[in-house]
C-alpha positions in Angstrom: -5.6 13.3 13.3 -2.5 14.7 15.2 0.9 14.6 13.4 3.0 12.5 16.1 6.1 11.8 13.8 8.8 11.4 16.7 11.4 9.0 14.9 10.2 5.8 16.7 8.2 2.8 15.5 4.5 2.7 16.3 2.4 -0.4 15.9 -0.9 -0.3 17.9 -2.9 -3.6 18.2 -5.4 -3.7 15.2 -9.0 -3.9 16.5 -11.1 -6.1 14.4 -14.2 -8.4 14.2 -14.4 -11.7 12.3 -16.9 -11.8 9.4 -17.8 -14.5 7.0 -17.3 -17.5 9.3 -14.0 -16.2 10.7 -12.1 -16.4 7.4 -12.0 -12.6 7.0 -11.9 -9.7 9.3 -13.0 -6.1 9.4 -11.2 -3.3 11.0 -13.2 -1.6 13.7 -11.2 1.6 13.7 -8.4 3.3 11.7 -5.3 1.4 12.2 -2.1 3.8 11.8 1.3 2.6 12.1 4.9 4.4 11.6 8.3 3.2 11.1 10.9 5.8 12.3 10.4 9.2 10.9 8.5 8.1 7.8 5.0 9.3 7.2 2.4 7.4 9.0 0.4 5.0 7.1 -3.4 4.6 7.9 -5.5 1.6 7.1 -9.1 2.9 7.3 -11.8 1.5 9.7 -14.0 -0.9 7.7 -11.2 -2.3 5.7 -11.7 -6.3 5.3 -8.8 -8.5 5.0 -7.9 -12.3 5.6 -4.7 -11.1 7.1 -1.9 -13.5 6.0 -3.4 -16.1 3.4 -1.8 -19.1 5.2 -3.2 -22.6 4.5 -5.2 -23.9 7.5 -2.7 -26.8 8.1 0.0 -24.4 8.7 -1.8 -22.2 11.3 -0.1 -23.9 14.2 3.2 -22.4 13.1 2.1 -19.3 11.1 -1.2 -18.0 12.3 -2.9 -15.5 9.8 -3.9 -13.3 12.9 -0.5 -14.0 14.6 2.7 -11.9 14.1 2.0 -11.5 10.4 -1.1 -9.4 11.0 0.7 -6.2 11.3 2.4 -6.6 7.9 -0.6 -8.1 6.4 -2.8 -5.0 6.7 -0.8 -2.6 4.5 0.2 -5.5 2.0 -3.4 -6.5 1.5 -4.5 -2.9 1.2 -1.6 -2.1 -1.3 -2.6 -5.4 -3.3 -6.2 -4.3 -3.5 -5.8 -0.6 -4.2 -2.3 -0.2 -5.6 -1.4 2.5 -3.1 -1.2 3.1 0.6 -2.8 6.1 2.5 -1.2 8.6 4.7 -3.2 11.2 6.9 -3.2 14.7 5.4 -1.4 17.1 7.8 -1.3 19.7 5.1 2.4 19.3 4.6 2.6 17.0 1.8 1.9 17.4 -2.0 0.9 14.2 -3.3 1.0 15.3 -7.0 -1.0 14.8 -10.0 -1.6 11.1 -9.7 -3.0 11.3 -6.2 -5.1 14.1 -7.4 -6.3 12.0 -10.3 -7.2 9.2 -8.0 -8.9 11.4 -5.5 -10.8 13.2 -8.2 -14.6 12.2 -7.7 -13.7 10.2 -4.5 -12.6 13.0 -2.1 -15.0 12.2 0.7 -14.2 8.4 0.4 -10.6 9.2 1.4 -11.8 10.8 4.7 -8.8 13.4 5.0 -6.1 10.8 3.9 -4.0 10.9 0.8 -2.7 8.1 -1.4 1.0 7.6 -1.5 3.2 4.9 -3.0 0.9 5.1 -6.0 1.4 2.4 -8.6 4.3 0.6 -6.8 5.3 -2.8 -7.8 4.1 -6.2 -6.4 7.5 -6.6 -4.9 7.2 -3.3 -3.2 4.1 -4.4 -1.4 5.5 -7.9 -0.7 8.5 -6.1 1.0 6.0 -3.9 3.1 4.7 -7.1 4.5 8.2 -8.4 5.4 9.5 -5.0 6.6 6.4 -4.1 8.8 6.4 -7.5 10.5 10.1 -7.1 11.3 9.7 -3.7 12.7 6.5 -4.5 14.6 7.7 -7.9 16.1 11.3 -8.6 15.4 10.3 -11.9 13.8 12.9 -11.9 11.0 12.6 -15.7 10.1 8.8 -15.6 9.9 8.7 -12.3 7.9 11.2 -13.5 5.4 9.3 -16.8 5.0 6.0 -14.8 4.5 7.9 -12.7 2.0 9.0 -15.8 0.1 5.5 -17.4 0.2 3.9 -14.1 -1.3 6.6 -14.0 -3.9 5.7 -17.4 -5.0 2.0 -17.2 -4.7 0.9 -13.6 -4.9 1.2 -13.2 -8.7 -2.3 -14.3 -9.6 -4.1 -12.1 -7.0 -2.0 -9.1 -7.9 -2.6 -9.5 -11.6 -6.5 -9.9 -10.9 -6.5 -6.7 -8.8 -4.6 -4.7 -11.5 -6.9 -6.0 -14.1 -10.4 -5.8 -12.4 -9.5 -3.3 -9.5 -10.3 -3.5 -5.8 -13.5 -5.5 -6.6 -11.6 -8.4 -8.1 -12.4 -10.7 -5.1 -15.4 -8.9 -4.0 -13.6 -7.2 -1.2 -13.6 -3.5 -1.8 -15.0 -2.9 1.6 -14.1 0.8 1.5 -15.3 1.8 -2.0 -12.0 3.4 -2.9 -10.7 3.4 -6.5 -7.7 1.2 -7.5 -4.7 1.8 -9.8 
């Protein structure tokens, strides 16, 4: 992957296929986004998600695959694994925690390195909000989604921290969790 940090937001359309009756989706290629001059974040091909966990009766006003899809990808990945991934351009030393996570799983990471390791649930909820705003400008919906995950995300978060990425049978990438 080429390093294209140019100081601008970049949010390509995620390419995915629906699985398990249209409730979940699988990324068909790596999805890489970037906000400003920050490091790009990559959600790898094969990652499975339900995007935003919106009750079906609310889909007419907040579709899980609508504007929330951009923020939902890194949010779900962060909840499942306890970190995000960035491409390894050789210019970043991720430190001992990343080395410990990657130990024994080097090939599973595919040239990416874990960052934001062990951040809080609040951090990943803010990722949902901030990425949604940066990608779509939909501040009210992003803040509404943030409020909902603050209210309802505690149980899934704790289960992922206790059991790991397999907590809900959805570790599609076979990556370790923290």
